[in-house]
N, C-alpha and C positions, 0 to 999 in steps of 0.2 A: 910796569905801568899799571895803575889801577884807576878805577872810576868811582865817583860818589853819585848816588841817586838822591836827588833832592825832591821831596814831596812837600809842597807848600799849599796852604789854604789861601784863596783869594778873598777879598773883602765880601764878595757875594756868596761865600760858603762853598765854592767849587774847589776842587783839588787840581793842582797842576804839578807836573813833574818835569825834571830835566836832568841830564847827565853832565857832570863836570869831571875833568881830570883831577886826580888827587893833588897833583902838583899845583893846580890852580885854585884849590879850595882851601880857605883859611879856617882852620879849626879853632884858632885862639879865641874868637868871639863866641864860639858855641860850646866851649869846654864845659860850662856850667850845666848844660842840658844833658850830658851823657850819663850822669849818675842818678837822675830822677826816676821814680817809679811810675810817674804819670805817662800816659801814652802820647798826649799832645805835646809837641815841642821837644821830642827826645831824639837822641842819636842812637842808632842801632848798628853795631859793628857786625857785619855778616860773615866776613872771611878775613883771616889774617895770613893764610898760606894757600898755596896751590893744592888742588885736590890730587890725591894719589888714586887714580881710577883702578889700577891693578890691585891695590890693597883693598879698595872697596869691593871689587869683584870677588876677591878671595874671601872676604868677610861674608859677603852675600851667599857665596857657594857653601861655605862652612855652615852658615845658619840654615840654609835649605837642607843640606845633607844631615844636619843634626835633628831634623824633624822626622817623625815616622811617615812612611809612605801611605797615602790614602788607600783605603780598601778598594780592591778591584784594579789596582794599577801594577800589580806584581809582574804582569806579563811584559812590561816595558823594561824590566831589569836585564841588563847584560851581565856577564860574569864580572867584568871590571866594575860596573856600577854596584853590583851586589857586594863586592869586596870593599869598595869605597864607603858604602853605607854602613857596613859592618865595622869598619875602622872608626867611623865617626859616632857610632852608637854609644 
């Protein structure tokens, strides 16, 4: 089950928002809005799949370990962390 966030402008220029279930939202009348490059009146698809948090964690860890350690922080390295940093260098 998914949800659609609707953000609409009221006649007085204010913005309102509401959440609707995907099953209750009719995209057929709004299909022409999704391809435009204008910001007003567009549909933005934000997610088409569930997040893989473990894969994101692994990517973040690999990115972090791929960077050099800041000067003055060598004292925090354990033998295991030194080996891990060496493997990612």
